[in-house]
Structures are given as C-alpha cells and as structure tokens.
N, C-alpha and C positions, 0 to 999 in steps of 0.2 A: 831337143831339135825337135818340128812342128813338121808336119805337110800336109795339105788341103786332099778330103777324097779319099774312098779306099780303094788303095795301086797298087794291086798284089806285087806287081813285081816290081817296086819300088822298096814297097819291108822287105822285100826277101831283099833284094838289094841293101840297104841300113844295115839290115841284122849280119851278112855273109861281112858288108865292112866292122863287127864288132859290136852296134849297138842291138840293143833292146830294146820291142815293142812292149811296150804300155799299155795300149790301149787306144781309143776311137775317146774323142768329147766335142762338144760345143764349144765356144766359147765364148765371157761373157760383156760386154761393156765394147765391143766391137768397131762402136761409131767412129777412130784417130787410126780406124786398119785399113789398108788395102779394101779394095770392093771384093775383091777374093774371099775375103772370111767373114765375108756376112752370111751368119744362119749357117755359113759352116758345117762339115766334120771335118775332122782334125785329127790324123795319126800322134800321138807322140812316143817321142822316142827319146834319149838314153844310153849314154855311155860315161863306160867308170877308168876316167885318163890318168888311175893311181894303181890298177893292175897294171900286177907286173908278166912278162912274156917268159912265155914259160916255153 
C-alpha cells in the first residue's frame, strides 16, 4: 500500500492497524498515474496477512 506525502497521523494510523512502515520513496514512470503521484514522495506500507493472532 502507498500514500503520498509524509503524513505522520496517517502513518501512525496504518501502523496501529498492523501495517509496517517501509519508508518513503520517489516513484518512477508516473506518466500514466494521476497527477498527485507526479514527483511526489510516497510512503510504502506492508502487512503480513498470514500472521496468526496472539
């Protein structure tokens, strides 16, 4: 999952939902994406869906 910009509240929300914050990157080849992705810093997240509940 990704989201544009460094939004600390949104980052913390996704982390509280179980996502791991992987950091920020610039996207390459954004010409076919909506304009808000052009030259934007994007936050990347992932979640392990196979994780067992404790």
